[in-house]
C-alpha positions as CSV (number, residue, x, y, z in Angstrom):
1,M,17.9,-10.6,-27.4
2,T,14.1,-10.8,-26.9
3,G,11.9,-7.8,-26.4
4,F,11.4,-8.7,-22.7
5,A,15.2,-9.0,-22.2
6,R,15.8,-5.6,-23.9
7,R,13.1,-4.0,-21.8
8,L,14.6,-5.5,-18.6
9,A,18.1,-4.3,-19.5
10,G,16.7,-0.8,-20.2
11,K,14.9,-0.7,-16.9
12,L,17.9,-1.9,-15.0
13,L,20.2,0.7,-16.7
14,A,17.7,3.5,-15.9
15,G,17.5,2.3,-12.3
16,L,21.3,2.4,-11.9
17,V,21.3,5.9,-13.3
18,M,18.7,7.0,-10.8
19,V,20.6,5.4,-7.9
20,W,23.8,7.3,-9.1
21,V,21.8,10.6,-9.2
22,V,20.5,10.1,-5.7
23,V,23.9,9.1,-4.4
24,T,25.5,12.1,-6.0
25,F,22.8,14.4,-4.5
26,T,23.2,12.9,-1.1
27,F,27.0,13.4,-1.2
28,F,26.8,17.1,-2.1
29,L,23.9,17.6,0.4
30,V,26.1,16.2,3.2
31,H,29.0,18.3,2.0
32,A,27.0,21.5,2.0
33,L,25.6,21.0,5.5
34,P,26.6,23.8,8.0
35,G,29.7,23.0,9.9
36,K,30.8,20.3,7.4
37,P,30.3,17.1,9.5
38,G,33.7,15.7,8.4
39,D,35.4,18.7,9.9
40,V,33.3,18.5,13.1
41,Q,34.2,14.8,13.5
42,Y,37.9,15.5,12.8
43,E,38.0,18.2,15.5
44,Q,36.3,15.8,18.0
45,Y,38.9,13.1,17.4
46,I,41.7,15.7,17.8
47,M,40.2,16.7,21.2
48,Q,40.1,13.1,22.2
49,G,43.8,12.9,21.8
50,L,44.2,11.3,18.4
51,T,47.0,12.5,16.1
52,P,46.0,14.3,12.9
53,D,46.8,11.3,10.8
54,Q,44.7,9.0,13.0
55,A,41.8,11.5,13.0
56,Q,41.8,11.7,9.2
57,A,41.9,7.9,9.0
58,K,38.9,7.7,11.3
59,V,36.9,10.3,9.4
60,A,37.8,8.6,6.1
61,S,36.5,5.3,7.5
62,I,33.2,6.9,8.5
63,Y,32.5,9.1,5.5
64,G,34.7,7.6,2.8
65,F,36.6,11.0,2.4
66,T,38.3,13.7,4.4
67,S,37.7,17.4,4.2
68,H,41.4,17.9,3.4
69,D,41.0,16.2,0.0
70,S,39.7,18.0,-3.1
71,L,36.0,17.8,-3.8
72,F,36.5,15.5,-6.7
73,A,38.8,13.2,-4.6
74,Q,36.1,13.1,-1.8
75,Y,33.4,12.3,-4.3
76,A,35.5,9.5,-6.0
77,G,36.4,8.0,-2.6
78,Y,32.7,8.1,-1.6
79,L,31.6,6.3,-4.8
80,G,34.5,3.8,-4.5
81,K,33.3,2.8,-1.0
82,L,29.7,2.4,-2.2
83,V,30.7,0.3,-5.1
84,R,32.6,-2.0,-2.7
85,G,29.4,-2.2,-0.5
86,D,31.1,-0.1,2.3
87,L,28.6,2.4,3.7
88,G,31.1,3.6,6.4
89,E,30.8,3.6,10.1
90,S,28.1,5.1,12.3
91,I,28.8,8.1,14.5
92,S,26.2,7.4,17.1
93,Y,27.2,3.7,17.4
94,S,30.9,4.2,17.4
95,G,32.8,1.7,15.3
96,V,29.6,-0.1,14.1
97,P,29.4,-0.4,10.3
98,V,26.3,1.3,8.8
99,S,25.6,-1.8,6.7
100,H,25.2,-3.8,9.9
101,L,22.8,-1.3,11.4
102,I,20.7,-1.2,8.2
103,W,20.5,-5.0,7.7
104,S,19.6,-5.4,11.4
105,A,16.7,-3.0,11.0
106,L,15.6,-4.1,7.6
107,P,13.5,-7.2,8.5
108,W,11.5,-5.2,11.1
109,T,10.4,-2.9,8.2
110,V,10.0,-5.3,5.3
111,I,8.0,-8.0,7.1
112,P,5.3,-5.7,8.6
113,V,5.1,-3.5,5.5
114,L,4.7,-6.6,3.2
115,S,2.3,-8.3,5.5
116,G,0.1,-5.2,5.9
117,L,0.2,-4.5,2.2
118,L,-0.9,-8.0,1.2
119,V,-3.7,-8.1,3.8
120,S,-5.0,-4.7,2.7
121,F,-4.7,-5.7,-1.0
122,L,-6.8,-8.9,-0.5
123,I,-9.4,-7.2,1.7
124,G,-9.6,-4.0,-0.4
125,V,-9.9,-5.9,-3.7
126,V,-12.8,-8.1,-2.4
127,A,-14.5,-5.1,-0.8
128,G,-14.0,-3.1,-4.0
129,V,-15.7,-5.8,-6.1
130,V,-18.7,-5.9,-3.7
131,A,-18.9,-2.1,-3.6
132,A,-19.0,-2.0,-7.4
133,V,-21.5,-4.8,-8.0
134,K,-23.7,-3.6,-5.1
135,R,-23.1,0.1,-5.6
136,S,-26.8,0.8,-5.5
137,S,-27.4,-1.0,-2.2
138,R,-26.7,0.0,1.4
139,W,-23.7,-2.3,1.7
140,G,-22.1,-0.8,-1.4
141,G,-22.5,2.7,-0.1
142,L,-21.1,1.8,3.4
143,L,-18.1,0.1,1.8
144,S,-17.4,3.1,-0.4
145,V,-17.7,5.5,2.6
146,S,-15.4,3.4,4.7
147,G,-12.8,3.4,2.0
148,S,-13.0,7.2,1.5
149,L,-12.7,7.8,5.3
150,V,-9.8,5.5,5.8
151,A,-7.9,6.8,2.7
152,G,-8.0,10.4,4.1
153,V,-6.5,9.6,7.5
154,P,-2.8,10.2,8.0
155,S,-0.7,7.1,9.0
156,F,0.3,8.4,12.4
157,V,-3.3,9.2,13.3
158,L,-4.3,5.6,12.4
159,A,-1.5,4.3,14.5
160,L,-2.4,6.5,17.5
161,L,-6.1,5.4,17.2
162,L,-5.2,1.8,17.2
163,L,-2.9,2.3,20.1
164,L,-5.6,4.1,22.0
165,V,-8.3,1.5,21.4
166,F,-6.4,-1.8,21.6
167,H,-3.8,-0.9,24.3
168,T,-4.9,2.1,26.4
169,E,-8.6,1.3,26.5
170,W,-8.9,-2.5,26.1
171,N,-5.3,-3.5,26.9
172,L,-5.4,-6.3,24.4
173,L,-2.1,-5.7,22.6
174,P,1.3,-4.3,23.6
175,D,2.2,-0.8,22.7
176,A,5.8,-0.8,21.7
177,G,8.9,-2.9,20.9
178,T,9.2,-6.2,19.1
179,S,8.8,-8.7,22.0
180,D,8.5,-9.0,25.8
181,I,11.8,-8.4,27.6
182,T,11.1,-11.6,29.6
183,T,11.2,-13.9,26.5
184,E,14.5,-15.3,25.3
185,P,15.1,-14.5,21.6
186,G,15.3,-17.5,19.3
187,W,13.2,-20.0,17.4
188,N,11.0,-20.9,20.4
189,P,7.2,-20.7,20.7
190,D,7.2,-18.0,23.5
191,Y,9.5,-15.6,21.5
192,I,7.7,-16.1,18.2
193,G,4.3,-15.6,19.8
194,S,5.5,-12.4,21.5
195,V,6.9,-11.1,18.2
196,V,3.6,-11.8,16.4
197,Q,1.6,-10.2,19.2
198,H,3.8,-7.0,19.1
199,A,3.6,-6.9,15.3
200,V,-0.3,-6.9,15.2
201,L,-0.7,-3.2,15.6
202,P,2.0,-2.1,13.2
203,V,0.7,-4.5,10.5
204,C,-2.9,-3.4,11.1
205,S,-1.7,0.2,10.7
206,Y,-0.1,-0.5,7.4
207,A,-3.2,-2.5,6.3
208,L,-5.6,0.3,7.1
209,L,-3.3,2.9,5.6
210,S,-3.7,1.4,2.1
211,Y,-7.1,-0.4,2.5
212,G,-9.1,2.6,1.3
213,G,-7.0,3.1,-1.8
214,W,-7.4,-0.5,-2.9
215,L,-11.1,-0.5,-2.3
216,L,-11.7,2.7,-4.3
217,A,-9.4,1.7,-7.1
218,M,-10.9,-1.7,-7.5
219,K,-14.4,-0.3,-7.4
220,S,-13.6,2.2,-10.1
221,S,-11.9,-0.5,-12.2
222,V,-14.8,-3.0,-11.8
223,V,-17.4,-0.3,-12.8
224,T,-15.4,0.4,-15.9
225,V,-15.2,-3.2,-16.9
226,L,-18.9,-3.8,-16.3
227,G,-19.6,-1.3,-19.1
228,D,-17.4,-3.2,-21.6
229,D,-19.0,-4.9,-24.6
230,F,-17.7,-8.4,-23.7
231,I,-19.6,-8.4,-20.4
232,L,-22.8,-7.6,-22.2
233,A,-22.0,-10.3,-24.7
234,S,-21.4,-12.9,-22.0
235,E,-24.7,-12.0,-20.4
236,L,-26.5,-12.4,-23.7
237,R,-24.8,-15.8,-24.3
238,G,-26.0,-17.0,-21.0
239,I,-22.6,-17.6,-19.5
240,A,-22.7,-18.6,-15.8
241,P,-22.4,-15.7,-13.3
242,V,-19.3,-17.3,-11.7
243,T,-17.6,-17.3,-15.1
244,R,-18.6,-13.7,-15.7
245,A,-17.3,-12.7,-12.3
246,R,-13.9,-14.3,-13.2
247,Y,-13.8,-12.4,-16.5
248,I,-14.6,-9.1,-14.6
249,G,-12.0,-9.8,-11.8
250,R,-9.2,-10.7,-14.2
251,N,-9.6,-7.6,-16.3
252,A,-10.4,-5.2,-13.4
253,I,-7.4,-6.3,-11.2
254,L,-4.8,-5.8,-13.9
255,P,-4.1,-2.1,-13.2
256,L,-3.9,-2.8,-9.4
257,F,-0.9,-5.2,-9.8
258,T,1.2,-2.2,-11.0
259,V,0.1,-0.1,-8.0
260,L,0.8,-3.1,-5.6
261,A,4.5,-3.1,-6.5
262,L,4.7,0.7,-6.3
263,S,2.9,0.8,-3.0
264,F,5.5,-1.4,-1.4
265,G,8.2,1.1,-2.3
266,I,6.1,4.0,-1.1
267,M,5.1,2.4,2.2
268,F,8.7,1.3,2.7
269,A,9.8,4.9,2.4
270,G,7.0,6.2,4.7
271,S,7.4,3.6,7.4
272,F,9.0,5.9,10.0
273,F,5.7,7.4,11.1
274,I,4.3,4.1,12.2
275,E,7.6,2.7,13.5
276,D,8.1,5.8,15.6
277,T,4.6,5.5,17.1
278,F,5.2,1.9,18.1
279,D,8.9,2.2,18.8
280,Y,9.5,-0.5,16.3
281,P,13.3,-0.9,15.4
282,G,12.9,-0.7,11.7
283,L,14.6,1.3,9.0
284,G,12.3,4.3,9.5
285,N,13.0,4.5,13.2
286,L,16.7,4.1,12.5
287,L,16.5,7.0,10.0
288,L,14.7,9.2,12.5
289,K,17.2,8.6,15.2
290,S,20.1,9.3,12.9
291,I,18.5,12.6,11.9
292,G,18.2,13.5,15.6
293,T,21.8,12.6,16.3
294,R,23.2,14.0,13.0
295,D,24.6,10.6,12.1
296,Y,25.2,11.4,8.5
297,P,26.6,8.0,7.4
298,V,23.5,6.2,8.6
299,M,21.3,8.9,7.0
300,A,23.0,8.4,3.7
301,G,22.8,4.7,3.9
302,A,19.1,4.7,4.8
303,F,18.3,7.1,2.0
304,L,20.2,5.0,-0.4
305,L,18.4,1.8,0.6
306,I,15.0,3.6,0.4
307,T,15.9,4.9,-3.1
308,V,16.9,1.4,-4.3
309,A,13.6,-0.1,-2.9
310,I,11.5,2.5,-4.7
311,I,13.3,2.1,-8.0
312,A,13.2,-1.7,-7.7
313,A,9.5,-1.6,-7.0
314,N,9.0,0.6,-10.1
315,I,10.9,-1.9,-12.3
316,L,9.1,-4.9,-10.8
317,A,5.7,-3.2,-11.4
318,D,6.5,-2.5,-15.0
319,L,7.8,-6.1,-15.6
320,C,4.9,-7.7,-13.8
321,Y,2.4,-5.8,-15.9
322,T,4.1,-6.8,-19.0
323,L,3.9,-10.5,-18.0
324,I,0.3,-10.3,-16.8
325,D,-1.2,-8.4,-19.7
326,P,-0.1,-9.7,-23.1
327,R,-1.4,-6.5,-24.8
328,V,1.4,-4.5,-23.3
329,R,4.0,-6.6,-25.1
330,R,2.8,-5.6,-28.6
């Protein structure tokens, strides 16, 4: 087995252990909640006229266990359903599988987050290079100040400001939802155009949220690389400025690739602020609604998916850095 394969196997094993830890914590957290949601649901089914056996079966289909079982049996049943990919049924949406709700909401989170992250990465990296090279000029100072200001603003404040300017004041973009109610969903130009138009403000919010971090990180990295000996040597050898810029960019951007993968997991987990502002039906909005309605199976499923996304982003970041920078392999 090669060194890369061993490293990949180790990372995957560590990731599975972390997922198990979070799943276990979530189970005992739900079990320790006041009123024991399984008991509450059981009593509701009894009041609706179900027999005790039918009520227990319904509770088991939702949570993967019943409160009449021992704690170990409940835990084993919960893990068994997760291993089979069964996240239970939603309480708020009676009879609807949690996996269906999560997979329906997932694209509305992944696509805007990924789009905003890539846009902010590209703009922030270019702006960071300019701010570092021209750090003594007015443009360099303005770029650095803009990055510092944006980096310190909370996500919901950025979203509200964009909403105020582009919808309330100028009425250029819609304020909520994924498309106009008058358009028919499908692969047609009207619906696609409406989806893109409604996604502009959420994507811009994600982009602005991370723009300042990319700019400041790239500026710091470029300034560090500019002081390396090989840059001075390239200048003394008369290497063309374009070639030197390529050397600087390739070395300065390496640390940012790791942060790029990690940022996807972090923004994925923090998407509920922006989705709640724009009433976007993503995973964050689903999680907020499930908290409000005490829909514990949906909460557990959403937390599990967010955990998997963050762990996967960490593994991807480590592996990408290993592939990009040969020095790490030694």
